[in-house]
C-alpha positions as protocol buffer text, in pm:
chain_id: "A"
residue {
  index: 1
  type: MET
  ca { x: 1396 y: 4179 z: 8517 }
}
residue {
  index: 2
  type: LEU
  ca { x: 1677 y: 4258 z: 8735 }
}
residue {
  index: 3
  type: ILE
  ca { x: 1484 y: 4401 z: 8994 }
}
residue {
  index: 4
  type: LEU
  ca { x: 1260 y: 4100 z: 8981 }
}
residue {
  index: 5
  type: ALA
  ca { x: 1520 y: 3841 z: 9001 }
}
residue {
  index: 6
  type: LEU
  ca { x: 1697 y: 4019 z: 9288 }
}
residue {
  index: 7
  type: SER
  ca { x: 1347 y: 4047 z: 9501 }
}
residue {
  index: 8
  type: LEU
  ca { x: 1326 y: 3647 z: 9433 }
}
residue {
  index: 9
  type: LEU
  ca { x: 1673 y: 3602 z: 9546 }
}
residue {
  index: 10
  type: SER
  ca { x: 1603 y: 3803 z: 9866 }
}
residue {
  index: 11
  type: THR
  ca { x: 1288 y: 3588 z: 9908 }
}
residue {
  index: 12
  type: PHE
  ca { x: 1498 y: 3267 z: 9890 }
}
residue {
  index: 13
  type: LEU
  ca { x: 1732 y: 3393 z: 10136 }
}
residue {
  index: 14
  type: ALA
  ca { x: 1488 y: 3517 z: 10371 }
}
residue {
  index: 15
  type: ALA
  ca { x: 1300 y: 3188 z: 10361 }
}
residue {
  index: 16
  type: TRP
  ca { x: 1634 y: 3007 z: 10412 }
}
residue {
  index: 17
  type: PHE
  ca { x: 1724 y: 3191 z: 10705 }
}
residue {
  index: 18
  type: LEU
  ca { x: 1378 y: 3186 z: 10875 }
}
residue {
  index: 19
  type: VAL
  ca { x: 1308 y: 2828 z: 10825 }
}
residue {
  index: 20
  type: GLY
  ca { x: 1649 y: 2757 z: 11027 }
}
residue {
  index: 21
  type: ARG
  ca { x: 1503 y: 2995 z: 11291 }
}
residue {
  index: 22
  type: PHE
  ca { x: 1160 y: 2822 z: 11307 }
}
residue {
  index: 23
  type: ARG
  ca { x: 1322 y: 2491 z: 11330 }
}
residue {
  index: 24
  type: VAL
  ca { x: 1483 y: 2595 z: 11669 }
}
residue {
  index: 25
  type: TYR
  ca { x: 1151 y: 2735 z: 11808 }
}
residue {
  index: 26
  type: ALA
  ca { x: 993 y: 2401 z: 11706 }
}
residue {
  index: 27
  type: LEU
  ca { x: 1229 y: 2172 z: 11877 }
}
residue {
  index: 28
  type: ALA
  ca { x: 1203 y: 2434 z: 12175 }
}
residue {
  index: 29
  type: GLN
  ca { x: 822 y: 2380 z: 12174 }
}
residue {
  index: 30
  type: GLY
  ca { x: 797 y: 2032 z: 12080 }
}
residue {
  index: 31
  type: LEU
  ca { x: 651 y: 2082 z: 11755 }
}
residue {
  index: 32
  type: LEU
  ca { x: 709 y: 1756 z: 11609 }
}
residue {
  index: 33
  type: ASP
  ca { x: 585 y: 1483 z: 11401 }
}
residue {
  index: 34
  type: ASN
  ca { x: 651 y: 1144 z: 11567 }
}
residue {
  index: 35
  type: PRO
  ca { x: 651 y: 854 z: 11353 }
}
residue {
  index: 36
  type: ASN
  ca { x: 389 y: 593 z: 11373 }
}
residue {
  index: 37
  type: ALA
  ca { x: 308 y: 264 z: 11186 }
}
residue {
  index: 38
  type: ARG
  ca { x: 189 y: 461 z: 10871 }
}
residue {
  index: 39
  type: SER
  ca { x: 474 y: 706 z: 10846 }
}
residue {
  index: 40
  type: SER
  ca { x: 770 y: 700 z: 10626 }
}
residue {
  index: 41
  type: HIS
  ca { x: 1023 y: 857 z: 10860 }
}
residue {
  index: 42
  type: THR
  ca { x: 1163 y: 697 z: 11164 }
}
residue {
  index: 43
  type: VAL
  ca { x: 1250 y: 985 z: 11395 }
}
residue {
  index: 44
  type: ALA
  ca { x: 1079 y: 1253 z: 11546 }
}
residue {
  index: 45
  type: THR
  ca { x: 1092 y: 1548 z: 11320 }
}
residue {
  index: 46
  type: PRO
  ca { x: 1022 y: 1920 z: 11366 }
}
residue {
  index: 47
  type: CYS
  ca { x: 690 y: 2039 z: 11178 }
}
residue {
  index: 48
  type: GLY
  ca { x: 507 y: 2320 z: 11073 }
}
residue {
  index: 49
  type: GLY
  ca { x: 795 y: 2476 z: 10875 }
}
residue {
  index: 50
  type: GLY
  ca { x: 552 y: 2575 z: 10582 }
}
residue {
  index: 51
  type: LEU
  ca { x: 436 y: 2871 z: 10820 }
}
residue {
  index: 52
  type: VAL
  ca { x: 742 y: 3062 z: 10721 }
}
residue {
  index: 53
  type: PHE
  ca { x: 707 y: 3043 z: 10332 }
}
residue {
  index: 54
  type: ILE
  ca { x: 334 y: 3096 z: 10378 }
}
residue {
  index: 55
  type: LEU
  ca { x: 389 y: 3414 z: 10595 }
}
residue {
  index: 56
  type: LEU
  ca { x: 674 y: 3551 z: 10368 }
}
residue {
  index: 57
  type: TRP
  ca { x: 455 y: 3504 z: 10062 }
}
residue {
  index: 58
  type: LEU
  ca { x: 147 y: 3674 z: 10241 }
}
residue {
  index: 59
  type: ILE
  ca { x: 386 y: 3981 z: 10311 }
}
residue {
  index: 60
  type: THR
  ca { x: 512 y: 3997 z: 9958 }
}
residue {
  index: 61
  type: GLY
  ca { x: 130 y: 3962 z: 9823 }
}
residue {
  index: 62
  type: GLY
  ca { x: 27 y: 4252 z: 10092 }
}
residue {
  index: 63
  type: GLY
  ca { x: 332 y: 4473 z: 9970 }
}
residue {
  index: 64
  type: LEU
  ca { x: 239 y: 4414 z: 9579 }
}
residue {
  index: 65
  type: VAL
  ca { x: -105 y: 4535 z: 9662 }
}
residue {
  index: 66
  type: PHE
  ca { x: 27 y: 4827 z: 9857 }
}
residue {
  index: 67
  type: LEU
  ca { x: 228 y: 4938 z: 9577 }
}
residue {
  index: 68
  type: GLY
  ca { x: -27 y: 4883 z: 9321 }
}
residue {
  index: 69
  type: GLU
  ca { x: 150 y: 4604 z: 9146 }
}
residue {
  index: 70
  type: TRP
  ca { x: -144 y: 4332 z: 9200 }
}
residue {
  index: 71
  type: PRO
  ca { x: -489 y: 4451 z: 9158 }
}
residue {
  index: 72
  type: LEU
  ca { x: -689 y: 4421 z: 9469 }
}
residue {
  index: 73
  type: ALA
  ca { x: -948 y: 4209 z: 9279 }
}
residue {
  index: 74
  type: HIS
  ca { x: -689 y: 3958 z: 9209 }
}
residue {
  index: 75
  type: ALA
  ca { x: -534 y: 3926 z: 9549 }
}
residue {
  index: 76
  type: LEU
  ca { x: -878 y: 3890 z: 9712 }
}
residue {
  index: 77
  type: ILE
  ca { x: -881 y: 3534 z: 9529 }
}
residue {
  index: 78
  type: PHE
  ca { x: -567 y: 3416 z: 9704 }
}
residue {
  index: 79
  type: LEU
  ca { x: -492 y: 3613 z: 10031 }
}
residue {
  index: 80
  type: PRO
  ca { x: -803 y: 3554 z: 10252 }
}
residue {
  index: 81
  type: GLY
  ca { x: -847 y: 3196 z: 10174 }
}
residue {
  index: 82
  type: ALA
  ca { x: -430 y: 3139 z: 10232 }
}
residue {
  index: 83
  type: VAL
  ca { x: -460 y: 3307 z: 10564 }
}
residue {
  index: 84
  type: LEU
  ca { x: -756 y: 3096 z: 10666 }
}
residue {
  index: 85
  type: LEU
  ca { x: -596 y: 2746 z: 10539 }
}
residue {
  index: 86
  type: ALA
  ca { x: -288 y: 2853 z: 10720 }
}
residue {
  index: 87
  type: ILE
  ca { x: -453 y: 2888 z: 11035 }
}
residue {
  index: 88
  type: ILE
  ca { x: -638 y: 2584 z: 11040 }
}
residue {
  index: 89
  type: GLY
  ca { x: -347 y: 2399 z: 10910 }
}
residue {
  index: 90
  type: TYR
  ca { x: -100 y: 2516 z: 11180 }
}
residue {
  index: 91
  type: TRP
  ca { x: -366 y: 2440 z: 11429 }
}
residue {
  index: 92
  type: ASP
  ca { x: -396 y: 2090 z: 11303 }
}
residue {
  index: 93
  type: ASP
  ca { x: -11 y: 2049 z: 11291 }
}
residue {
  index: 94
  type: ARG
  ca { x: -11 y: 2166 z: 11678 }
}
residue {
  index: 95
  type: TYR
  ca { x: -359 y: 1997 z: 11781 }
}
residue {
  index: 96
  type: ASP
  ca { x: -485 y: 1770 z: 11525 }
}
residue {
  index: 97
  type: VAL
  ca { x: -829 y: 1939 z: 11411 }
}
residue {
  index: 98
  type: PRO
  ca { x: -1082 y: 1689 z: 11325 }
}
residue {
  index: 99
  type: ALA
  ca { x: -1143 y: 1624 z: 10965 }
}
residue {
  index: 100
  type: GLN
  ca { x: -1491 y: 1751 z: 10925 }
}
residue {
  index: 101
  type: TRP
  ca { x: -1381 y: 2105 z: 11039 }
}
residue {
  index: 102
  type: ARG
  ca { x: -1110 y: 2086 z: 10809 }
}
residue {
  index: 103
  type: ILE
  ca { x: -1311 y: 2018 z: 10502 }
}
residue {
  index: 104
  type: LEU
  ca { x: -1560 y: 2260 z: 10605 }
}
residue {
  index: 105
  type: VAL
  ca { x: -1292 y: 2556 z: 10597 }
}
residue {
  index: 106
  type: HIS
  ca { x: -1155 y: 2395 z: 10268 }
}
residue {
  index: 107
  type: CYS
  ca { x: -1488 y: 2426 z: 10108 }
}
residue {
  index: 108
  type: GLY
  ca { x: -1550 y: 2766 z: 10255 }
}
residue {
  index: 109
  type: VAL
  ca { x: -1217 y: 2881 z: 10109 }
}
residue {
  index: 110
  type: ALA
  ca { x: -1281 y: 2718 z: 9759 }
}
residue {
  index: 111
  type: GLY
  ca { x: -1619 y: 2877 z: 9734 }
}
residue {
  index: 112
  type: GLY
  ca { x: -1509 y: 3216 z: 9846 }
}
residue {
  index: 113
  type: SER
  ca { x: -1235 y: 3243 z: 9611 }
}
residue {
  index: 114
  type: LEU
  ca { x: -1453 y: 3129 z: 9335 }
}
residue {
  index: 115
  type: MET
  ca { x: -1692 y: 3410 z: 9414 }
}
residue {
  index: 116
  type: ALA
  ca { x: -1411 y: 3648 z: 9409 }
}
residue {
  index: 117
  type: LEU
  ca { x: -1279 y: 3526 z: 9078 }
}
residue {
  index: 118
  type: GLY
  ca { x: -1634 y: 3520 z: 8933 }
}
residue {
  index: 119
  type: VAL
  ca { x: -1820 y: 3230 z: 8809 }
}
residue {
  index: 120
  type: VAL
  ca { x: -1865 y: 3406 z: 8458 }
}
residue {
  index: 121
  type: ASP
  ca { x: -1519 y: 3420 z: 8391 }
}
residue {
  index: 122
  type: LEU
  ca { x: -1486 y: 3039 z: 8412 }
}
residue {
  index: 123
  type: PRO
  ca { x: -1535 y: 2808 z: 8098 }
}
residue {
  index: 124
  type: TRP
  ca { x: -1879 y: 2656 z: 8104 }
}
residue {
  index: 125
  type: GLY
  ca { x: -2065 y: 2874 z: 8350 }
}
residue {
  index: 126
  type: TRP
  ca { x: -2204 y: 2726 z: 8633 }
}
residue {
  index: 127
  type: MET
  ca { x: -2076 y: 2371 z: 8552 }
}
residue {
  index: 128
  type: GLY
  ca { x: -1733 y: 2498 z: 8513 }
}
residue {
  index: 129
  type: ALA
  ca { x: -1785 y: 2659 z: 8849 }
}
residue {
  index: 130
  type: ALA
  ca { x: -1886 y: 2349 z: 9020 }
}
residue {
  index: 131
  type: LEU
  ca { x: -1575 y: 2174 z: 8855 }
}
residue {
  index: 132
  type: ALA
  ca { x: -1351 y: 2429 z: 8952 }
}
residue {
  index: 133
  type: PHE
  ca { x: -1490 y: 2422 z: 9330 }
}
residue {
  index: 134
  type: PHE
  ca { x: -1417 y: 2028 z: 9332 }
}
residue {
  index: 135
  type: ALA
  ca { x: -1073 y: 2098 z: 9186 }
}
residue {
  index: 136
  type: MET
  ca { x: -970 y: 2353 z: 9444 }
}
residue {
  index: 137
  type: VAL
  ca { x: -1102 y: 2136 z: 9732 }
}
residue {
  index: 138
  type: TRP
  ca { x: -925 y: 1835 z: 9588 }
}
residue {
  index: 139
  type: SER
  ca { x: -614 y: 2013 z: 9534 }
}
residue {
  index: 140
  type: ILE
  ca { x: -581 y: 2132 z: 9873 }
}
residue {
  index: 141
  type: ASN
  ca { x: -605 y: 1778 z: 10021 }
}
residue {
  index: 142
  type: LEU
  ca { x: -418 y: 1609 z: 9748 }
}
residue {
  index: 143
  type: PHE
  ca { x: -107 y: 1805 z: 9809 }
}
residue {
  index: 144
  type: ASN
  ca { x: -148 y: 1734 z: 10181 }
}
residue {
  index: 145
  type: PHE
  ca { x: -190 y: 1357 z: 10085 }
}
residue {
  index: 146
  type: MET
  ca { x: 112 y: 1353 z: 9857 }
}
residue {
  index: 147
  type: ASP
  ca { x: 345 y: 1542 z: 10140 }
}
residue {
  index: 148
  type: GLY
  ca { x: 477 y: 1213 z: 10247 }
}
residue {
  index: 149
  type: ALA
  ca { x: 805 y: 1170 z: 10169 }
}
residue {
  index: 150
  type: ASP
  ca { x: 1125 y: 1445 z: 10189 }
}
residue {
  index: 151
  type: GLY
  ca { x: 1136 y: 1707 z: 9957 }
}
residue {
  index: 152
  type: ILE
  ca { x: 852 y: 1582 z: 9715 }
}
residue {
  index: 153
  type: ALA
  ca { x: 598 y: 1861 z: 9800 }
}
residue {
  index: 154
  type: SER
  ca { x: 863 y: 2107 z: 9785 }
}
residue {
  index: 155
  type: VAL
  ca { x: 983 y: 2002 z: 9440 }
}
residue {
  index: 156
  type: GLU
  ca { x: 645 y: 1965 z: 9291 }
}
residue {
  index: 157
  type: ALA
  ca { x: 552 y: 2299 z: 9385 }
}
residue {
  index: 158
  type: LEU
  ca { x: 865 y: 2452 z: 9238 }
}
residue {
  index: 159
  type: PHE
  ca { x: 799 y: 2271 z: 8904 }
}
residue {
  index: 160
  type: VAL
  ca { x: 409 y: 2374 z: 8885 }
}
residue {
  index: 161
  type: LEU
  ca { x: 491 y: 2720 z: 9027 }
}
residue {
  index: 162
  type: GLY
  ca { x: 789 y: 2795 z: 8794 }
}
residue {
  index: 163
  type: VAL
  ca { x: 671 y: 2648 z: 8479 }
}
residue {
  index: 164
  type: GLY
  ca { x: 311 y: 2761 z: 8519 }
}
residue {
  index: 165
  type: GLY
  ca { x: 449 y: 3118 z: 8629 }
}
residue {
  index: 166
  type: PHE
  ca { x: 627 y: 3130 z: 8277 }
}
residue {
  index: 167
  type: PHE
  ca { x: 300 y: 3053 z: 8095 }
}
residue {
  index: 168
  type: LEU
  ca { x: 137 y: 3341 z: 8294 }
}
residue {
  index: 169
  type: TRP
  ca { x: 408 y: 3577 z: 8201 }
}
residue {
  index: 170
  type: GLN
  ca { x: 418 y: 3502 z: 7847 }
}
residue {
  index: 171
  type: ALA
  ca { x: 46 y: 3549 z: 7841 }
}
residue {
  index: 172
  type: GLY
  ca { x: 76 y: 3888 z: 7995 }
}
residue {
  index: 173
  type: GLY
  ca { x: -34 y: 3798 z: 8319 }
}
residue {
  index: 174
  type: ALA
  ca { x: 293 y: 3933 z: 8515 }
}
residue {
  index: 175
  type: VAL
  ca { x: 36 y: 4005 z: 8800 }
}
residue {
  index: 176
  type: LEU
  ca { x: 1 y: 3654 z: 8844 }
}
residue {
  index: 177
  type: ALA
  ca { x: 329 y: 3537 z: 8722 }
}
residue {
  index: 178
  type: VAL
  ca { x: 526 y: 3736 z: 9009 }
}
residue {
  index: 179
  type: PRO
  ca { x: 315 y: 3624 z: 9296 }
}
residue {
  index: 180
  type: ALA
  ca { x: 347 y: 3261 z: 9170 }
}
residue {
  index: 181
  type: TRP
  ca { x: 732 y: 3286 z: 9132 }
}
residue {
  index: 182
  type: ALA
  ca { x: 756 y: 3482 z: 9478 }
}
residue {
  index: 183
  type: LEU
  ca { x: 593 y: 3166 z: 9625 }
}
residue {
  index: 184
  type: ALA
  ca { x: 822 y: 2955 z: 9446 }
}
residue {
  index: 185
  type: ALA
  ca { x: 1128 y: 3146 z: 9586 }
}
residue {
  index: 186
  type: ALA
  ca { x: 978 y: 3103 z: 9933 }
}
residue {
  index: 187
  type: VAL
  ca { x: 932 y: 2724 z: 9882 }
}
residue {
  index: 188
  type: ALA
  ca { x: 1297 y: 2691 z: 9698 }
}
residue {
  index: 189
  type: GLY
  ca { x: 1430 y: 2844 z: 10052 }
}
residue {
  index: 190
  type: PHE
  ca { x: 1276 y: 2594 z: 10262 }
}
residue {
  index: 191
  type: LEU
  ca { x: 1389 y: 2290 z: 10031 }
}
residue {
  index: 192
  type: PRO
  ca { x: 1752 y: 2288 z: 10181 }
}
residue {
  index: 193
  type: TRP
  ca { x: 1605 y: 2201 z: 10521 }
}
residue {
  index: 194
  type: ASN
  ca { x: 1345 y: 1958 z: 10356 }
}
residue {
  index: 195
  type: TRP
  ca { x: 1568 y: 1788 z: 10122 }
}
residue {
  index: 196
  type: PRO
  ca { x: 1644 y: 1411 z: 10248 }
}
residue {
  index: 197
  type: ARG
  ca { x: 1718 y: 1362 z: 10508 }
}
residue {
  index: 198
  type: ALA
  ca { x: 1471 y: 1634 z: 10613 }
}
residue {
  index: 199
  type: LYS
  ca { x: 1556 y: 1859 z: 10919 }
}
residue {
  index: 200
  type: ILE
  ca { x: 1198 y: 1995 z: 10908 }
}
residue {
  index: 201
  type: PHE
  ca { x: 853 y: 1918 z: 10739 }
}
residue {
  index: 202
  type: MET
  ca { x: 606 y: 2165 z: 10607 }
}
residue {
  index: 203
  type: GLY
  ca { x: 327 y: 2053 z: 10766 }
}
residue {
  index: 204
  type: ASP
  ca { x: -53 y: 2094 z: 10682 }
}
residue {
  index: 205
  type: VAL
  ca { x: 23 y: 2485 z: 10692 }
}
residue {
  index: 206
  type: GLY
  ca { x: 237 y: 2451 z: 10427 }
}
residue {
  index: 207
  type: SER
  ca { x: 88 y: 2174 z: 10216 }
}
residue {
  index: 208
  type: SER
  ca { x: -278 y: 2287 z: 10229 }
}
residue {
  index: 209
  type: VAL
  ca { x: -221 y: 2650 z: 10119 }
}
residue {
  index: 210
  type: LEU
  ca { x: 26 y: 2517 z: 9815 }
}
residue {
  index: 211
  type: GLY
  ca { x: -257 y: 2330 z: 9674 }
}
residue {
  index: 212
  type: PHE
  ca { x: -496 y: 2594 z: 9711 }
}
residue {
  index: 213
  type: LEU
  ca { x: -287 y: 2858 z: 9564 }
}
residue {
  index: 214
  type: ILE
  ca { x: -167 y: 2625 z: 9263 }
}
residue {
  index: 215
  type: ALA
  ca { x: -552 y: 2588 z: 9189 }
}
residue {
  index: 216
  type: GLY
  ca { x: -623 y: 2955 z: 9228 }
}
residue {
  index: 217
  type: PHE
  ca { x: -343 y: 3048 z: 8971 }
}
residue {
  index: 218
  type: ALA
  ca { x: -439 y: 2799 z: 8726 }
}
residue {
  index: 219
  type: LEU
  ca { x: -822 y: 2896 z: 8755 }
}
residue {
  index: 220
  type: ALA
  ca { x: -729 y: 3264 z: 8738 }
}
residue {
  index: 221
  type: GLY
  ca { x: -496 y: 3246 z: 8457 }
}
residue {
  index: 222
  type: GLN
  ca { x: -763 y: 3065 z: 8246 }
}
residue {
  index: 223
  type: ALA
  ca { x: -1009 y: 3318 z: 8331 }
}
residue {
  index: 224
  type: TRP
  ca { x: -804 y: 3637 z: 8277 }
}
residue {
  index: 225
  type: PHE
  ca { x: -526 y: 3541 z: 8029 }
}
residue {
  index: 226
  type: ASP
  ca { x: -631 y: 3234 z: 7835 }
}
residue {
  index: 227
  type: VAL
  ca { x: -364 y: 3011 z: 7987 }
}
residue {
  index: 228
  type: PRO
  ca { x: -516 y: 2683 z: 7889 }
}
residue {
  index: 229
  type: LEU
  ca { x: -615 y: 2461 z: 8212 }
}
residue {
  index: 230
  type: VAL
  ca { x: -465 y: 2198 z: 8029 }
}
residue {
  index: 231
  type: LEU
  ca { x: -105 y: 2294 z: 8076 }
}
residue {
  index: 232
  type: TRP
  ca { x: -165 y: 2287 z: 8456 }
}
residue {
  index: 233
  type: VAL
  ca { x: -305 y: 1961 z: 8441 }
}
residue {
  index: 234
  type: ILE
  ca { x: -16 y: 1837 z: 8266 }
}
residue {
  index: 235
  type: LEU
  ca { x: 246 y: 2015 z: 8506 }
}
residue {
  index: 236
  type: TYR
  ca { x: 60 y: 1881 z: 8825 }
}
residue {
  index: 237
  type: GLY
  ca { x: 24 y: 1525 z: 8667 }
}
residue {
  index: 238
  type: THR
  ca { x: 249 y: 1355 z: 8928 }
}
residue {
  index: 239
  type: PHE
  ca { x: 43 y: 1458 z: 9252 }
}
residue {
  index: 240
  type: TRP
  ca { x: -305 y: 1440 z: 9116 }
}
residue {
  index: 241
  type: PHE
  ca { x: -276 y: 1107 z: 8920 }
}
residue {
  index: 242
  type: ASP
  ca { x: -111 y: 894 z: 9218 }
}
residue {
  index: 243
  type: ALA
  ca { x: -385 y: 1069 z: 9475 }
}
residue {
  index: 244
  type: THR
  ca { x: -668 y: 1019 z: 9237 }
}
residue {
  index: 245
  type: VAL
  ca { x: -596 y: 647 z: 9143 }
}
residue {
  index: 246
  type: THR
  ca { x: -497 y: 560 z: 9490 }
}
residue {
  index: 247
  type: LEU
  ca { x: -798 y: 705 z: 9641 }
}
residue {
  index: 248
  type: ALA
  ca { x: -1030 y: 534 z: 9389 }
}
residue {
  index: 249
  type: ARG
  ca { x: -876 y: 232 z: 9448 }
}
residue {
  index: 250
  type: ARG
  ca { x: -896 y: 251 z: 9835 }
}
residue {
  index: 251
  type: VAL
  ca { x: -1276 y: 337 z: 9796 }
}
residue {
  index: 252
  type: MET
  ca { x: -1338 y: 22 z: 9563 }
}
residue {
  index: 253
  type: ALA
  ca { x: -1160 y: -199 z: 9814 }
}
residue {
  index: 254
  type: GLY
  ca { x: -1406 y: -75 z: 10086 }
}
residue {
  index: 255
  type: GLU
  ca { x: -1141 y: 75 z: 10286 }
}
residue {
  index: 256
  type: ARG
  ca { x: -1205 y: 396 z: 10508 }
}
residue {
  index: 257
  type: TRP
  ca { x: -1034 y: 619 z: 10263 }
}
residue {
  index: 258
  type: TYR
  ca { x: -1026 y: 913 z: 10482 }
}
residue {
  index: 259
  type: LEU
  ca { x: -756 y: 768 z: 10736 }
}
residue {
  index: 260
  type: ALA
  ca { x: -394 y: 817 z: 10703 }
}
residue {
  index: 261
  type: HIS
  ca { x: -216 y: 551 z: 10495 }
}
residue {
  index: 262
  type: ARG
  ca { x: 98 y: 474 z: 10294 }
}
residue {
  index: 263
  type: SER
  ca { x: -75 y: 321 z: 9979 }
}
residue {
  index: 264
  type: HIS
  ca { x: 48 y: 600 z: 9730 }
}
residue {
  index: 265
  type: ALA
  ca { x: 282 y: 455 z: 9476 }
}
residue {
  index: 266
  type: TYR
  ca { x: 572 y: 681 z: 9577 }
}
residue {
  index: 267
  type: GLN
  ca { x: 512 y: 552 z: 9958 }
}
residue {
  index: 268
  type: ARG
  ca { x: 519 y: 191 z: 9841 }
}
residue {
  index: 269
  type: LEU
  ca { x: 879 y: 262 z: 9669 }
}
residue {
  index: 270
  type: HIS
  ca { x: 981 y: 338 z: 10024 }
}
residue {
  index: 271
  type: HIS
  ca { x: 798 y: 61 z: 10214 }
}
residue {
  index: 272
  type: PRO
  ca { x: 802 y: -230 z: 10134 }
}
residue {
  index: 273
  type: LEU
  ca { x: 1066 y: -180 z: 9818 }
}
residue {
  index: 274
  type: GLY
  ca { x: 1290 y: 12 z: 10031 }
}
residue {
  index: 275
  type: TRP
  ca { x: 1402 y: 317 z: 9813 }
}
residue {
  index: 276
  type: SER
  ca { x: 1553 y: 593 z: 10020 }
}
residue {
  index: 277
  type: HIS
  ca { x: 1359 y: 940 z: 10035 }
}
residue {
  index: 278
  type: GLY
  ca { x: 1638 y: 1058 z: 9795 }
}
residue {
  index: 279
  type: ARG
  ca { x: 1601 y: 816 z: 9544 }
}
residue {
  index: 280
  type: ILE
  ca { x: 1226 y: 852 z: 9542 }
}
residue {
  index: 281
  type: LEU
  ca { x: 1259 y: 1236 z: 9534 }
}
residue {
  index: 282
  type: TRP
  ca { x: 1498 y: 1200 z: 9224 }
}
residue {
  index: 283
  type: GLY
  ca { x: 1243 y: 991 z: 9047 }
}
residue {
  index: 284
  type: VAL
  ca { x: 983 y: 1243 z: 9093 }
}
residue {
  index: 285
  type: ILE
  ca { x: 1219 y: 1504 z: 8965 }
}
residue {
  index: 286
  type: ALA
  ca { x: 1257 y: 1276 z: 8657 }
}
residue {
  index: 287
  type: VAL
  ca { x: 888 y: 1234 z: 8589 }
}
residue {
  index: 288
  type: ASN
  ca { x: 831 y: 1596 z: 8656 }
}
residue {
  index: 289
  type: SER
  ca { x: 1093 y: 1701 z: 8409 }
}
residue {
  index: 290
  type: MET
  ca { x: 924 y: 1516 z: 8140 }
}
residue {
  index: 291
  type: LEU
  ca { x: 583 y: 1652 z: 8225 }
}
residue {
  index: 292
  type: ALA
  ca { x: 736 y: 1992 z: 8207 }
}
residue {
  index: 293
  type: GLY
  ca { x: 870 y: 1937 z: 7888 }
}
residue {
  index: 294
  type: LEU
  ca { x: 536 y: 1816 z: 7747 }
}
residue {
  index: 295
  type: ALA
  ca { x: 366 y: 2110 z: 7896 }
}
residue {
  index: 296
  type: LEU
  ca { x: 616 y: 2338 z: 7729 }
}
residue {
  index: 297
  type: TRP
  ca { x: 554 y: 2171 z: 7378 }
}
residue {
  index: 298
  type: ALA
  ca { x: 183 y: 2196 z: 7443 }
}
residue {
  index: 299
  type: TYR
  ca { x: 228 y: 2582 z: 7487 }
}
residue {
  index: 300
  type: ALA
  ca { x: 428 y: 2617 z: 7182 }
}
residue {
  index: 301
  type: MET
  ca { x: 199 y: 2420 z: 6974 }
}
residue {
  index: 302
  type: PRO
  ca { x: -145 y: 2472 z: 7126 }
}
residue {
  index: 303
  type: ASP
  ca { x: -313 y: 2234 z: 6853 }
}
residue {
  index: 304
  type: MET
  ca { x: -114 y: 1941 z: 7023 }
}
residue {
  index: 305
  type: ALA
  ca { x: -212 y: 2015 z: 7373 }
}
residue {
  index: 306
  type: LEU
  ca { x: -462 y: 1734 z: 7388 }
}
residue {
  index: 307
  type: VAL
  ca { x: -189 y: 1494 z: 7245 }
}
residue {
  index: 308
  type: ALA
  ca { x: 58 y: 1607 z: 7506 }
}
residue {
  index: 309
  type: LEU
  ca { x: -220 y: 1543 z: 7774 }
}
residue {
  index: 310
  type: GLY
  ca { x: -250 y: 1183 z: 7653 }
}
residue {
  index: 311
  type: MET
  ca { x: 127 y: 1142 z: 7645 }
}
residue {
  index: 312
  type: ALA
  ca { x: 143 y: 1266 z: 7994 }
}
residue {
  index: 313
  type: VAL
  ca { x: -115 y: 1047 z: 8130 }
}
residue {
  index: 314
  type: ALA
  ca { x: 41 y: 746 z: 7926 }
}
residue {
  index: 315
  type: LEU
  ca { x: 367 y: 828 z: 8093 }
}
residue {
  index: 316
  type: LEU
  ca { x: 202 y: 854 z: 8457 }
}
residue {
  index: 317
  type: CYS
  ca { x: 6 y: 511 z: 8400 }
}
residue {
  index: 318
  type: ILE
  ca { x: 331 y: 344 z: 8276 }
}
residue {
  index: 319
  type: THR
  ca { x: 512 y: 483 z: 8582 }
}
residue {
  index: 320
  type: TYR
  ca { x: 241 y: 373 z: 8825 }
}
residue {
  index: 321
  type: GLY
  ca { x: 213 y: 40 z: 8648 }
}
residue {
  index: 322
  type: LEU
  ca { x: 570 y: -21 z: 8699 }
}
residue {
  index: 323
  type: VAL
  ca { x: 554 y: 68 z: 9075 }
}
residue {
  index: 324
  type: GLU
  ca { x: 260 y: -151 z: 9118 }
}
residue {
  index: 325
  type: ARG
  ca { x: 450 y: -452 z: 8955 }
}
residue {
  index: 326
  type: VAL
  ca { x: 744 y: -439 z: 9206 }
}
residue {
  index: 327
  type: ALA
  ca { x: 533 y: -305 z: 9500 }
}
residue {
  index: 328
  type: PRO
  ca { x: 172 y: -371 z: 9465 }
}
residue {
  index: 329
  type: MET
  ca { x: -74 y: -183 z: 9655 }
}
residue {
  index: 330
  type: TYR
  ca { x: -286 y: -514 z: 9734 }
}
residue {
  index: 331
  type: VAL
  ca { x: -79 y: -844 z: 9791 }
}
residue {
  index: 332
  type: LYS
  ca { x: -312 y: -1147 z: 9660 }
}
residue {
  index: 333
  type: ASN
  ca { x: -370 y: -1447 z: 9929 }
}
residue {
  index: 334
  type: THR
  ca { x: -221 y: -1739 z: 9740 }
}
residue {
  index: 335
  type: ALA
  ca { x: -197 y: -1969 z: 10049 }
}
residue {
  index: 336
  type: MET
  ca { x: -342 y: -2294 z: 10007 }
}
residue {
  index: 337
  type: THR
  ca { x: -657 y: -2355 z: 10230 }
}
């Protein structure tokens, strides 16, 4: 455990240092996220910093495979897809890749990763594989959708990967727990630079790969070590609930749902309500802490897992409803005609 702790600390420190160097590079190269009418930030900010922690994680993963600590059959679920998503994500950060090409890559990565996992290892056979495919593609995109406030995506990843890695470790899945914690350590090194007021954004190169890897760890943990997916669903609640409910409402309202917007609950707290990024982030930390507690309770008492899930959904509904009350997504026109 001491060697593992020192390795994770080294990963954290390397990420912290290299993100600072990358920020200097991004400023010199003009790799900036310029604010627009749909942004939550007001000044041009370096972006693409996720490339650092993704590359660190890929190097770590390759090293674990080389040392025989991560079976190649496991690594093939994660490493090729992460490389492809990092490439298309970084290219999008720099040059704006059309949405249809990004979705094509996302679907290809999800399909290839599930083939490497093996559909027979998933619950419900082919139906489970179809649901897993949809969930993975959605996870890749929702992490990107929700990365719109300083620190929010980094904090979400730390909660999900940190506690999820604990579940994997306890189930005898150290070969998955260690890569999950290594990614968490790299993201933790990025977080000081992304903490409000952010000095650099992770960009699509970071957010899309994080969404993919979280889905991969959850599905592989279920298939190989019987770590219930419901635990990951609870942990991941802040992101999937806000993103899914907001998307559904936009579709029902007839909006072009694929266009950039700032209708998510956390975005509405910033505008029009006026919450700072720091206040929003601490709110997310508070909600995630309660979700982590429910997930740990469900792990300790498996018979109560569905109850814990119901309580998590109720918490998220109440939180979303409170935001809706003070900063509604759609304002009714009450003007007299």
